C-alpha positions as CSV (number, residue, x, y, z in Angstrom):
1,X,33.0,9.0,-41.2
2,X,32.5,11.0,-38.0
3,X,35.3,12.7,-36.1
4,X,36.0,11.2,-32.8
5,X,35.9,14.0,-30.5
6,X,38.4,13.3,-27.1
7,X,35.9,13.0,-24.0
8,X,36.3,15.7,-22.0
9,X,38.8,15.3,-19.1
10,X,37.0,17.3,-16.6
11,X,34.6,14.1,-15.4
12,X,37.5,11.6,-15.0
13,X,39.4,14.2,-12.9
14,X,36.4,14.7,-10.4
15,X,36.1,11.1,-10.3
16,X,39.9,10.5,-9.5
17,X,39.5,13.5,-6.7
18,X,36.1,11.9,-5.3
19,X,38.4,8.5,-4.9
20,X,41.4,10.0,-3.6
21,X,39.4,11.8,-1.0
22,X,37.4,8.5,0.1
23,X,40.5,7.0,0.7
24,X,42.8,9.4,3.1
25,X,46.0,8.5,2.6
26,X,47.8,7.2,6.1
27,X,50.5,8.5,7.9
28,X,53.8,6.6,8.3
29,X,55.4,8.3,11.2
30,X,53.7,8.7,14.4
31,X,53.9,11.9,15.5
32,X,53.6,11.6,19.5
33,X,57.6,11.5,20.2
34,X,57.8,14.7,18.5
35,X,54.7,16.4,20.2
36,X,56.5,14.9,23.8
37,X,59.5,16.4,23.0
38,X,58.6,19.7,21.8
39,X,56.2,20.5,25.0
40,X,59.0,18.9,26.8
41,X,61.4,21.5,25.7
42,X,59.0,24.4,26.0
43,X,57.7,23.2,29.6
44,X,62.3,22.9,30.3
45,X,62.5,26.8,28.8
46,X,59.8,28.3,30.6
47,X,61.0,26.6,34.0
48,X,64.6,28.0,33.1
49,X,63.7,30.9,32.4
50,X,61.8,31.2,36.0
51,X,64.9,29.8,37.7
52,X,67.3,31.9,36.0
53,X,65.0,34.7,36.7
54,X,64.5,34.4,40.3
55,X,68.3,33.5,40.9
56,X,68.9,37.5,39.2
57,X,67.3,38.9,42.2
58,X,69.2,36.6,44.9
59,X,72.4,35.7,43.2
60,X,73.5,32.4,42.4
61,X,75.8,31.5,45.0
62,X,77.7,28.4,44.4
63,X,75.9,25.6,46.3
64,X,73.3,27.8,47.1
65,X,69.0,26.7,47.0
66,X,68.7,29.1,43.7
67,X,71.4,27.1,41.8
68,X,69.5,23.5,41.9
69,X,66.3,24.6,40.1
70,X,68.6,26.3,37.2
71,X,71.4,23.2,37.0
72,X,68.0,20.8,36.9
73,X,66.1,22.7,34.0
74,X,68.9,23.3,32.3
75,X,69.6,19.3,31.9
76,X,66.0,19.1,31.4
77,X,66.4,21.5,28.2
78,X,69.5,19.4,27.2
79,X,67.5,16.4,27.5
80,X,64.6,17.6,25.4
81,X,66.4,18.8,22.9
82,X,68.4,15.6,22.6
83,X,65.1,13.6,22.9
84,X,63.4,16.1,20.1
85,X,66.5,15.2,17.4
86,X,66.1,11.9,18.4
87,X,62.3,11.4,17.4
88,X,62.9,13.4,14.3
89,X,65.9,11.4,12.9
90,X,63.2,8.0,13.6
91,X,60.6,9.2,12.6
92,X,61.4,8.0,8.7
93,X,62.0,4.6,10.5
94,X,58.8,4.5,11.8
95,X,56.4,1.9,9.1
96,X,52.7,1.9,10.5
97,X,50.4,4.2,12.6
98,X,50.6,4.7,16.1
99,X,49.2,1.8,17.9
100,X,46.9,2.4,21.3
101,X,49.0,-0.1,23.0
102,X,52.2,2.2,22.5
103,X,50.5,4.9,24.7
104,X,50.2,2.3,27.8
105,X,53.5,2.6,29.5
106,X,53.7,6.7,28.7
107,X,50.3,6.5,30.6
108,X,51.1,4.4,33.4
109,X,54.1,6.2,33.9
110,X,52.3,9.5,34.2
111,X,50.0,7.7,36.8
112,X,53.0,6.7,38.5
113,X,54.5,9.9,38.7
114,X,51.2,11.8,40.0
115,X,50.8,8.9,43.0
116,X,54.5,10.1,43.9
117,X,53.3,13.9,43.9
118,X,50.7,12.9,45.8
119,X,52.4,10.6,48.5
120,X,54.9,12.8,49.0
121,X,52.2,15.6,49.6
122,X,49.9,13.6,51.8
123,X,51.5,11.0,53.4
124,X,54.6,10.4,56.0
125,X,56.6,7.9,53.4
126,X,59.0,10.7,52.8
127,X,61.2,11.6,50.1
128,X,63.4,8.7,50.2
129,X,61.3,5.8,50.5
130,X,58.8,7.4,47.8
131,X,61.5,8.3,45.6
132,X,62.5,4.5,45.5
133,X,59.3,3.0,45.0
134,X,58.4,5.5,42.0
135,X,62.3,4.7,40.7
136,X,61.6,1.0,41.2
137,X,58.3,1.9,39.7
138,X,59.4,3.5,36.7
139,X,62.3,1.0,36.0
140,X,59.8,-1.7,35.6
141,X,57.5,-0.2,33.6
142,X,60.5,1.1,31.0
143,X,62.3,-2.5,31.3
144,X,61.7,-5.2,28.8
145,X,64.1,-8.0,30.9
146,X,62.8,-10.3,33.3
147,X,62.2,-8.9,36.9
148,X,64.8,-11.7,38.0
149,X,67.4,-10.4,35.7
150,X,67.2,-6.9,36.7
151,X,65.9,-6.8,40.5
152,X,69.1,-6.4,42.7
153,X,69.9,-3.7,40.1
154,X,67.0,-1.7,39.9
155,X,66.9,-2.2,43.8
156,X,70.6,-0.7,44.4
157,X,69.9,2.4,41.8
158,X,66.4,3.4,43.7
159,X,67.7,3.6,46.8
160,X,71.2,5.1,45.3
161,X,69.3,7.6,43.9
162,X,67.0,8.6,46.6
163,X,69.4,8.7,49.2
164,X,72.3,10.3,46.9
165,X,69.6,13.4,45.9
166,X,67.9,13.4,49.3
167,X,71.4,13.7,50.9
168,X,72.8,16.3,48.3
169,X,70.0,18.5,48.4
170,X,69.2,18.7,52.5
171,X,72.8,18.7,53.4
172,X,74.7,20.1,50.7
173,X,72.2,22.8,49.4
174,X,70.2,23.1,52.5
175,X,66.7,22.3,50.6
176,X,64.5,20.6,53.0
177,X,62.7,17.4,51.6
178,X,60.8,15.5,53.4
179,X,62.3,13.0,55.8
180,X,59.5,10.5,56.7
181,X,59.6,7.6,58.4
182,X,63.3,7.5,58.1
183,X,65.5,9.1,60.5
184,X,67.7,10.8,58.2
């Protein structure tokens, strides 16, 4: 009678390791929103730091032009923190890897933002018209309902936002924005 020796576990473990290496684990949560939230937060903090630093030298008078960057970048940081917290909470709810189609809207929105900056810098369209077109484009890119249901709301919002910001900055804060072809 021969005694049975147990098989050497090293070849089995090596086979399992090789098989595990051949099939990489698929990520279940997209890291895009977390990365975007982190980048937005870092940029917002850097801009807020610069705005506060610029305001220290000149003082921060209520309604003066140094207050606006501090308010805007402070709000930016608050929104970025809220977005990052939301992205961290939702990461477990994502059921699959990120699809390439999920990047189409953000890329188009970035292209619209670059186009908006170019139009403001190099054309005579002016702030109000350029901002109205940009807000409408952004609303269409982010909206899922048909145009006929929301076009009036989007137009009123875009025109009101563009005019409101223009008047706030030019009249109240004394910051010059391009008037363009409109006699404002």
